[in-house]
MITOR-612965 format. One record per residue (C-alpha): x negated, y negated, z negated; residue number from 1. Coordinates in nm, 3 decimals, m for minus. Layout:
<sites>
east:X | north:Y | up:Z | num:NUM .
...
</sites>
This chain:
<sites>
east:m1.520 | north:m0.550 | up:0.530 | num:1 .
east:m1.496 | north:m0.652 | up:0.885 | num:2 .
east:m1.587 | north:m1.028 | up:0.883 | num:3 .
east:m1.285 | north:m1.134 | up:1.144 | num:4 .
east:m1.037 | north:m1.289 | up:0.937 | num:5 .
east:m0.666 | north:m1.205 | up:1.008 | num:6 .
east:m0.377 | north:m1.450 | up:1.072 | num:7 .
east:m0.403 | north:m1.564 | up:0.693 | num:8 .
east:m0.801 | north:m1.592 | up:0.733 | num:9 .
east:m0.822 | north:m1.262 | up:0.487 | num:10 .
east:m1.125 | north:m1.025 | up:0.602 | num:11 .
east:m0.997 | north:m0.704 | up:0.757 | num:12 .
east:m1.099 | north:m0.381 | up:0.675 | num:13 .
east:m1.204 | north:m0.300 | up:1.031 | num:14 .
east:m1.020 | north:0.050 | up:0.983 | num:15 .
east:m0.765 | north:0.128 | up:1.229 | num:16 .
east:m0.550 | north:0.021 | up:1.507 | num:17 .
east:m0.337 | north:m0.339 | up:1.472 | num:18 .
east:m0.002 | north:m0.190 | up:1.552 | num:19 .
east:0.195 | north:0.009 | up:1.322 | num:20 .
east:0.542 | north:0.136 | up:1.297 | num:21 .
east:0.732 | north:0.331 | up:1.013 | num:22 .
east:1.067 | north:0.400 | up:0.863 | num:23 .
east:1.248 | north:0.547 | up:0.560 | num:24 .
east:1.340 | north:0.933 | up:0.556 | num:25 .
east:1.699 | north:0.863 | up:0.678 | num:26 .
east:1.589 | north:0.607 | up:0.937 | num:27 .
east:1.810 | north:0.307 | up:0.812 | num:28 .
east:1.508 | north:0.114 | up:0.719 | num:29 .
east:1.256 | north:0.039 | up:1.009 | num:30 .
east:0.964 | north:m0.149 | up:1.014 | num:31 .
east:0.665 | north:m0.299 | up:1.221 | num:32 .
east:0.323 | north:m0.412 | up:1.116 | num:33 .
east:0.100 | north:m0.611 | up:1.390 | num:34 .
east:m0.212 | north:m0.680 | up:1.204 | num:35 .
east:m0.530 | north:m0.485 | up:1.098 | num:36 .
east:m0.527 | north:m0.353 | up:0.783 | num:37 .
east:m0.710 | north:m0.519 | up:0.517 | num:38 .
east:m0.744 | north:m0.201 | up:0.333 | num:39 .
east:m0.656 | north:0.161 | up:0.281 | num:40 .
east:m0.623 | north:0.246 | up:m0.103 | num:41 .
east:m0.530 | north:0.533 | up:m0.328 | num:42 .
east:m0.381 | north:0.412 | up:m0.651 | num:43 .
east:m0.392 | north:0.633 | up:m0.933 | num:44 .
east:m0.215 | north:0.395 | up:m1.194 | num:45 .
east:0.078 | north:0.534 | up:m1.383 | num:46 .
east:0.325 | north:0.337 | up:m1.185 | num:47 .
east:0.207 | north:0.487 | up:m0.864 | num:48 .
east:0.213 | north:0.818 | up:m1.017 | num:49 .
east:0.576 | north:0.822 | up:m1.126 | num:50 .
east:0.670 | north:0.634 | up:m0.821 | num:51 .
east:0.526 | north:0.886 | up:m0.594 | num:52 .
east:0.580 | north:1.201 | up:m0.850 | num:53 .
east:0.206 | north:1.286 | up:m0.764 | num:54 .
east:m0.129 | north:1.179 | up:m0.859 | num:55 .
east:m0.164 | north:0.848 | up:m0.654 | num:56 .
east:0.008 | north:0.630 | up:m0.399 | num:57 .
east:m0.168 | north:0.624 | up:m0.038 | num:58 .
east:m0.125 | north:0.261 | up:0.061 | num:59 .
east:m0.226 | north:0.054 | up:0.367 | num:60 .
east:m0.298 | north:m0.343 | up:0.285 | num:61 .
east:m0.181 | north:m0.576 | up:0.531 | num:62 .
east:m0.111 | north:m0.953 | up:0.523 | num:63 .
east:0.272 | north:m1.024 | up:0.416 | num:64 .
east:0.307 | north:m1.187 | up:0.740 | num:65 .
east:0.228 | north:m0.890 | up:0.923 | num:66 .
east:0.528 | north:m0.698 | up:0.831 | num:67 .
east:0.843 | north:m0.734 | up:1.028 | num:68 .
east:1.188 | north:m0.569 | up:0.928 | num:69 .
east:1.340 | north:m0.404 | up:1.238 | num:70 .
east:1.642 | north:m0.258 | up:1.069 | num:71 .
east:1.788 | north:m0.261 | up:0.702 | num:72 .
east:1.653 | north:m0.448 | up:0.407 | num:73 .
east:1.499 | north:m0.233 | up:0.109 | num:74 .
east:1.589 | north:m0.256 | up:m0.238 | num:75 .
east:1.324 | north:m0.400 | up:m0.479 | num:76 .
east:1.236 | north:m0.286 | up:m0.829 | num:77 .
east:1.010 | north:m0.515 | up:m1.031 | num:78 .
east:0.789 | north:m0.466 | up:m1.342 | num:79 .
east:0.543 | north:m0.637 | up:m1.539 | num:80 .
east:0.187 | north:m0.454 | up:m1.455 | num:81 .
east:m0.083 | north:m0.418 | up:m1.671 | num:82 .
east:m0.247 | north:m0.719 | up:m1.514 | num:83 .
east:0.012 | north:m0.963 | up:m1.620 | num:84 .
east:0.177 | north:m1.038 | up:m1.290 | num:85 .
east:0.501 | north:m0.870 | up:m1.170 | num:86 .
east:0.430 | north:m0.543 | up:m0.955 | num:87 .
east:0.728 | north:m0.458 | up:m0.740 | num:88 .
east:0.822 | north:m0.167 | up:m0.548 | num:89 .
east:1.072 | north:m0.213 | up:m0.231 | num:90 .
east:1.270 | north:0.129 | up:m0.134 | num:91 .
east:1.576 | north:0.267 | up:0.053 | num:92 .
east:1.839 | north:0.405 | up:m0.233 | num:93 .
east:2.007 | north:0.606 | up:0.009 | num:94 .
east:1.711 | north:0.847 | up:0.074 | num:95 .
east:1.499 | north:0.750 | up:m0.212 | num:96 .
east:1.225 | north:0.657 | up:0.028 | num:97 .
east:0.945 | north:0.431 | up:m0.122 | num:98 .
east:0.797 | north:0.202 | up:0.130 | num:99 .
east:0.633 | north:m0.117 | up:0.028 | num:100 .
east:0.436 | north:m0.257 | up:m0.293 | num:101 .
east:0.331 | north:m0.581 | up:m0.386 | num:102 .
east:0.254 | north:m0.840 | up:m0.666 | num:103 .
east:0.289 | north:m1.173 | up:m0.782 | num:104 .
east:m0.090 | north:m1.166 | up:m0.823 | num:105 .
east:m0.122 | north:m1.135 | up:m0.469 | num:106 .
east:0.181 | north:m1.262 | up:m0.284 | num:107 .
east:0.025 | north:m1.239 | up:0.067 | num:108 .
east:m0.045 | north:m0.895 | up:0.066 | num:109 .
east:0.200 | north:m0.612 | up:0.110 | num:110 .
east:0.121 | north:m0.247 | up:0.069 | num:111 .
east:0.259 | north:m0.024 | up:0.308 | num:112 .
east:0.285 | north:0.338 | up:0.177 | num:113 .
east:0.090 | north:0.556 | up:0.431 | num:114 .
east:0.349 | north:0.846 | up:0.439 | num:115 .
east:0.628 | north:0.604 | up:0.566 | num:116 .
east:0.397 | north:0.542 | up:0.878 | num:117 .
east:0.556 | north:0.684 | up:1.176 | num:118 .
east:0.139 | north:0.813 | up:1.225 | num:119 .
east:0.046 | north:0.854 | up:0.872 | num:120 .
east:m0.279 | north:1.055 | up:1.015 | num:121 .
east:m0.421 | north:0.694 | up:1.065 | num:122 .
east:m0.479 | north:0.673 | up:0.674 | num:123 .
east:m0.857 | north:0.635 | up:0.584 | num:124 .
east:m0.907 | north:0.595 | up:0.222 | num:125 .
east:m1.153 | north:0.331 | up:0.157 | num:126 .
east:m1.131 | north:0.303 | up:m0.198 | num:127 .
east:m0.949 | north:0.455 | up:m0.515 | num:128 .
east:m0.825 | north:0.197 | up:m0.792 | num:129 .
east:m0.703 | north:0.235 | up:m1.117 | num:130 .
east:m0.918 | north:0.569 | up:m1.155 | num:131 .
east:m0.900 | north:0.514 | up:m1.545 | num:132 .
east:m0.569 | north:0.678 | up:m1.518 | num:133 .
east:m0.662 | north:0.955 | up:m1.235 | num:134 .
east:m0.521 | north:1.285 | up:m1.325 | num:135 .
east:m0.783 | north:1.556 | up:m1.328 | num:136 .
east:m0.601 | north:1.770 | up:m1.094 | num:137 .
east:m0.584 | north:1.502 | up:m0.823 | num:138 .
east:m0.929 | north:1.531 | up:m0.679 | num:139 .
east:m1.128 | north:1.205 | up:m0.569 | num:140 .
east:m1.364 | north:1.161 | up:m0.283 | num:141 .
east:m1.678 | north:1.101 | up:m0.457 | num:142 .
east:m1.833 | north:0.925 | up:m0.161 | num:143 .
east:m1.550 | north:0.649 | up:m0.144 | num:144 .
east:m1.567 | north:0.356 | up:m0.365 | num:145 .
east:m1.401 | north:0.401 | up:m0.713 | num:146 .
east:m1.243 | north:0.129 | up:m0.932 | num:147 .
east:m1.153 | north:0.162 | up:m1.289 | num:148 .
east:m0.844 | north:m0.083 | up:m1.205 | num:149 .
east:m0.815 | north:m0.317 | up:m0.910 | num:150 .
east:m1.071 | north:m0.384 | up:m0.692 | num:151 .
east:m1.250 | north:m0.737 | up:m0.774 | num:152 .
east:m1.155 | north:m1.030 | up:m0.562 | num:153 .
east:m1.401 | north:m1.166 | up:m0.296 | num:154 .
</sites>
């Protein structure tokens, strides 16, 4: 982790640029993020598998204050996660794009789905989380930190 704190005093990952833009598939939702990522994780929980239709969700973590909606307002779906906190997904129902994730356990964070970024090539995984439910056909990079559930808080 980069020891330089972000605007909320949270250490940043030092893994990418500090300005991002993105949108949903039909462009009705557009957003901008102005802050360095806290982390870039692949989540292998069953909820993310169901949400993405794949083996994991590639997510760029930011402080919530870094995210600004430029157009549109995504819908929210919430469910109680295995940790006991409410987990939510923000999506645009017209085109089905999954855009953001979060949790009441860490309300100051927002997860931006890497595929919704205008330049998703900036995504560089620095952790695999919820590997306890990873699928055998979705190979994990063994050189990257892995956590059976969520990452421990510092």
